[in-house]
C-alpha positions as MATLAB code, in Angstrom:
seq = 'MSTTSLSGIMDAAPIVLLIALGALLRITGLVTGEQRLVLTKLSYYVTIPAAIFTSIARSEMTPSMLFLPLIGLVLPIVLAGVAYRCTRGMADRPEARGVLLAGMVLLGVFGYGFFEVFYGHDGLARMAMYDVGNSIFAGTVALWLAQRFGQSDGQDAKGVSGMVKVLTSPVMWAAVLGVAVSLLAWPVTGPIGGLLDRLTGANTPLAMIAVGTFLRPRLGDAKLTLLYLTIRMGLGGLLGWALSLALGMGGLDLVIATCASTLPMGTTTLIYAGNEGLDAELAASLISVSVIVGAVIINVLPHLLASVYL';
ca = [
      26.157  -10.944   -3.445;
      26.503   -8.661   -6.377;
      28.098   -4.982   -5.931;
      23.969   -3.322   -6.803;
      22.370   -4.989   -5.416;
      24.497   -4.191   -1.771;
      23.937   -0.440   -2.564;
      20.117   -1.567   -3.596;
      19.747   -2.788    0.373;
      22.049   -0.274    2.180;
      20.226    2.475    0.324;
      17.488    1.005    1.985;
      18.897   -0.031    5.862;
      17.377    3.719    6.797;
      13.803    2.504    5.647;
      14.051   -0.382    7.556;
      15.313    1.240   10.572;
      12.576    3.905   10.077;
       9.822    1.262   10.273;
      12.322   -0.362   13.455;
      12.155    2.998   15.774;
       8.407    3.074   15.205;
       7.839   -0.275   16.772;
      10.157    0.848   19.507;
       8.646    3.714   19.969;
       5.281    1.328   20.705;
       7.012   -0.942   23.061;
       8.275    1.783   24.862;
       4.931    3.282   25.301;
       5.874    6.709   24.330;
       3.480    6.111   20.874;
      -0.470    4.335   22.111;
      -2.626    3.420   20.341;
      -4.433    6.158   19.099;
      -1.366    7.820   19.059;
      -0.310    5.649   16.013;
      -3.412    6.336   13.894;
      -3.082    9.981   14.589;
       0.568    9.097   13.227;
      -1.070    7.510   10.196;
      -4.152   10.217    9.076;
      -1.159   12.678    9.471;
       0.311   10.480    6.967;
      -2.396    9.798    4.548;
      -3.862   13.403    4.393;
      -0.994   14.887    4.556;
       3.297   14.585    2.896;
       2.046   10.685    0.911;
      -0.650   13.425   -0.928;
       2.129   15.916   -1.025;
       4.836   13.464   -2.136;
       1.833   12.170   -4.126;
       1.258   15.307   -6.202;
       4.323   17.267   -6.694;
       5.946   13.341   -7.901;
       3.313   13.383  -10.748;
       3.075   16.740  -11.366;
       6.890   17.155  -12.269;
       6.970   12.666  -14.266;
       6.535   12.828  -17.653;
       3.565   11.298  -17.799;
       3.484    8.024  -19.935;
       0.390    6.113  -22.111;
       2.160    2.685  -19.856;
       1.816    4.831  -16.948;
      -1.788    4.760  -17.120;
      -2.380    1.005  -16.573;
      -1.264    1.610  -13.073;
      -4.305    2.341  -11.403;
      -6.325   -0.396  -13.727;
      -3.643   -3.717  -12.537;
      -3.770   -1.810   -9.151;
      -7.817   -1.851   -9.034;
      -8.486   -5.603  -10.994;
      -5.925   -7.535   -9.187;
      -6.763   -7.180   -5.766;
     -10.601   -8.145   -6.717;
      -9.152  -11.534   -8.534;
      -6.937  -12.005   -4.844;
      -9.917  -11.374   -2.927;
     -11.763  -14.035   -5.382;
      -9.016  -16.744   -4.896;
      -8.742  -15.592   -1.073;
     -12.506  -16.907   -0.636;
     -11.882  -19.940   -2.325;
      -9.727  -21.145   -0.615;
     -11.103  -19.678    2.606;
     -14.867  -21.790    1.985;
     -14.521  -24.527    5.534;
     -14.679  -21.352    7.158;
     -17.946  -20.023    7.294;
     -17.207  -20.504   11.474;
     -15.064  -17.498   11.252;
     -17.333  -15.049    9.167;
     -14.709  -12.088   10.826;
     -11.577  -14.250   10.174;
     -12.182  -14.641    6.982;
     -13.776  -11.082    6.411;
     -10.465  -10.007    7.690;
      -8.148  -12.044    4.573;
     -10.448  -10.645    1.593;
     -10.788   -7.413    2.452;
      -6.722   -8.042    4.120;
      -5.957   -7.481   -0.300;
      -5.659   -3.479    0.172;
      -2.254   -3.084    0.066;
      -0.001   -1.027    2.488;
       0.981    2.047   -0.730;
       3.425    3.966    1.860;
       4.948    0.684    2.550;
       6.360    1.158   -1.239;
       6.966    5.537   -1.256;
       9.644    5.406    0.640;
      10.989    2.206   -0.754;
      10.216    3.272   -4.385;
      11.220    7.126   -4.114;
      14.254    5.615   -2.698;
      15.442    3.314   -5.669;
      13.809    4.817   -8.323;
      13.257    9.386   -7.664;
      10.058   11.143   -8.199;
       9.373    8.356  -11.218;
       9.562    6.008   -9.276;
       6.860    7.272   -6.708;
       4.594    8.835   -9.381;
       4.759    5.114  -10.499;
       3.415    4.043   -7.200;
       0.794    6.804   -6.485;
      -1.006    5.345   -9.902;
      -0.633    2.120   -8.875;
      -2.661    2.961   -5.405;
      -5.017    4.921   -6.734;
      -6.190    1.892   -7.931;
      -5.395    0.373   -4.510;
      -7.684    3.426   -3.355;
     -10.784    2.274   -4.827;
     -10.591   -0.971   -3.894;
      -9.992    0.431   -0.710;
     -13.101    2.168   -0.523;
     -15.740    0.215   -2.429;
     -14.912   -3.866   -2.281;
     -12.728   -4.303    1.053;
     -14.929   -1.871    2.354;
     -17.955   -4.182    1.261;
     -16.488   -7.860    2.416;
     -15.414   -6.095    5.571;
     -19.112   -4.921    6.261;
     -20.080   -8.458    4.419;
     -18.793  -10.448    7.096;
     -18.103   -8.714   10.001;
     -20.522   -7.967   12.960;
     -21.280   -4.775   12.209;
     -24.822   -3.354   12.522;
     -24.588   -0.805   10.158;
     -25.922   -2.297    7.238;
     -28.068    1.328    5.978;
     -25.134    3.161    4.183;
     -22.437    1.117    2.332;
     -23.087    1.620   -1.364;
     -23.369    5.205    0.209;
     -20.184    5.311    2.412;
     -18.080    3.718   -0.030;
     -18.570    5.559   -2.829;
     -17.486    8.595   -0.022;
     -14.395    7.514    0.729;
     -13.349    7.150   -2.875;
     -14.540    9.970   -3.806;
     -12.920   12.156   -0.625;
      -9.283   10.032   -0.755;
      -5.804   12.424   -0.982;
      -4.607   10.009   -2.535;
      -6.894    9.808   -5.815;
      -7.381   13.561   -5.685;
      -3.632   14.482   -5.729;
      -2.788   12.064   -8.251;
      -5.956   13.318  -10.531;
      -4.271   17.138   -9.931;
      -0.839   15.622  -10.307;
      -1.945   14.209  -13.749;
      -3.888   17.999  -14.043;
      -0.681   19.218  -13.899;
       2.074   17.434  -15.686;
      -0.388   17.557  -18.781;
      -0.735   21.224  -18.842;
       3.206   21.488  -17.703;
       2.469   23.687  -15.074;
       5.658   24.280  -12.797;
       5.771   23.305   -9.242;
       7.659   25.837   -8.407;
       7.438   29.409   -5.810;
       5.792   29.601   -1.817;
       3.561   26.479   -2.519;
       6.367   24.347   -4.914;
       8.704   25.023   -1.181;
       6.203   23.648    0.688;
       5.604   20.752   -0.749;
       8.785   19.612   -1.174;
       9.146   19.991    2.524;
       5.941   18.060    3.511;
       7.464   15.093    0.687;
      10.557   14.665    2.097;
       8.897   14.008    6.194;
       6.615   12.428    4.214;
       9.325    8.623    4.590;
       9.937    8.853    7.753;
       6.294    9.796    9.271;
       4.831    7.398    6.819;
       7.551    4.659    7.656;
       6.864    5.788   11.608;
       3.710    4.719   11.394;
       4.138    1.800    9.825;
       6.741    0.030   11.905;
       4.273    1.372   15.559;
       1.652   -1.167   14.204;
       4.079   -3.894   13.591;
       2.614   -6.502   16.972;
       2.709  -10.522   15.477;
       0.691  -12.802   16.822;
       2.260  -16.277   17.660;
      -1.160  -18.601   16.401;
      -3.479  -18.174   12.858;
       0.104  -19.750   11.253;
      -1.712  -21.037    8.400;
      -3.903  -17.701    8.242;
      -0.737  -16.237    8.354;
       0.424  -18.416    4.975;
      -2.372  -18.030    3.203;
      -3.058  -14.681    3.360;
       0.968  -14.112    2.417;
       0.548  -16.153   -0.757;
      -2.119  -15.713   -2.127;
      -2.066  -11.568   -1.377;
       2.239  -11.056   -1.756;
       3.108  -14.167   -3.620;
       0.591  -14.972   -6.049;
       0.375  -10.923   -6.459;
       3.281  -10.254   -7.353;
       2.954  -12.786  -10.287;
       0.061  -11.641  -10.963;
       1.140   -7.698  -11.523;
       4.279   -9.098  -13.464;
       1.742  -11.524  -16.335;
      -0.103   -8.425  -16.618;
       1.699   -5.803  -16.938;
       3.435   -8.965  -19.642;
       0.283   -8.450  -20.688;
      -0.833   -5.245  -21.311;
       2.216   -3.735  -23.085;
       4.400   -2.466  -20.143;
       8.431   -2.421  -19.210;
      10.724   -0.380  -18.097;
      10.047    0.903  -15.101;
       6.331    0.734  -15.219;
       6.605   -3.198  -15.214;
       9.121   -3.360  -12.730;
       6.858   -1.221  -10.074;
       3.560   -2.877  -10.892;
       4.696   -6.326   -9.903;
       7.228   -5.216   -7.230;
       3.551   -2.955   -5.801;
       1.771   -5.788   -6.136;
       3.608   -7.486   -3.182;
       3.644   -4.941   -1.206;
       1.691   -5.820    2.464;
      -1.273   -5.563    3.864;
      -3.061   -1.875    4.644;
      -3.771   -0.615    7.508;
      -7.083    0.393    6.682;
      -7.813   -3.270    6.732;
      -7.453   -2.847   10.354;
      -9.468    0.349   10.605;
     -12.051   -2.321    8.574;
     -11.795   -4.519   11.159;
     -12.776   -2.632   13.893;
     -14.823   -0.417   12.850;
     -16.513   -3.696   11.390;
     -16.765   -6.227   14.107;
     -14.007   -8.068   12.795;
     -10.526   -9.898   14.128;
      -8.759   -6.612   14.508;
      -5.584   -8.471   16.419;
      -5.565  -10.452   13.175;
      -5.573   -7.959   11.137;
      -2.662   -6.742   13.249;
      -0.742   -9.464   13.289;
      -0.872   -9.786    8.645;
       0.336   -6.652    8.604;
       2.902   -7.387   10.880;
       4.087  -10.165    9.662;
       3.554   -9.246    5.671;
       5.607   -6.197    6.513;
       8.713   -8.027    7.844;
       8.170  -10.666    5.031;
       7.669   -7.372    2.616;
      11.023   -6.138    3.766;
      12.608   -8.923    2.697;
      10.474   -8.489   -0.763;
      11.312   -4.916   -1.529;
      14.856   -5.052   -0.770;
      14.950   -7.463   -3.348;
      12.772   -8.233   -5.830;
      12.944   -4.183   -7.145;
      17.026   -5.565   -8.536;
      16.461   -8.762   -9.769;
      13.865   -7.137  -12.332;
      15.703   -4.426  -13.060;
      18.683   -6.516  -14.232;
      15.987   -7.490  -16.687;
      13.943   -4.866  -17.534;
      15.740   -1.102  -16.835;
];
């Protein structure tokens, strides 16, 4: 193992330990099912937007960065289409099939901590741009898929609820405002800047502990788990890399786009599963397994790509 790879793994070790701490808090009962959703909401609505805004606002925007949200939106749609074709034999299990399709939403919060450690504000800013596309997919296509395959009776406002979710997404607005401030070259300083810096500093610990509280692998459905990992993380990474090359991207933009395309299933899927009548236990299990696999991939793939493109 090279010195660079070993250094990267050692840098990421505290993040993995934070995830393990979250799992321990759940196992010991210090964090209950409802409380872990509170942790997730605090991350999603407070610390993640602060981290996204400050990172983008203080970054120099490049033209290829604008392709990141495009990949973040188009890629999961393509992967959901592949999963749909591969699960045609699951007509009698729509609640499980819906989890696989809607589960193409990725866990952006998982990438924020690692990419910030590896690449600083530039890495975090690019992950945030990618996650804008992911958020649009989550609030529209993924929500529609969850409602389409779920057992919920709420059929009256699918399109409206999806658009409301997108338009009120804190990730979306933090990225939009960050881009505006970056282009206008406004400094993020003073009391507001200090507040945002402290919230940003709290983001990685809070978000990674929240991720850890969702670790709950299920031994059954091994074939579905393997199918999901192959499509979302395997094929996702390959297509993310291919799309980046096709769009003429390079450097850190290509590295982030490829690595982000391999991230684990997002907790949004679990929320949709509970609300729309999908298989919530399967969703929790897939999140757990994909987080474990993702922790391995994200400690290897960025360094391999960096050796070629950086």
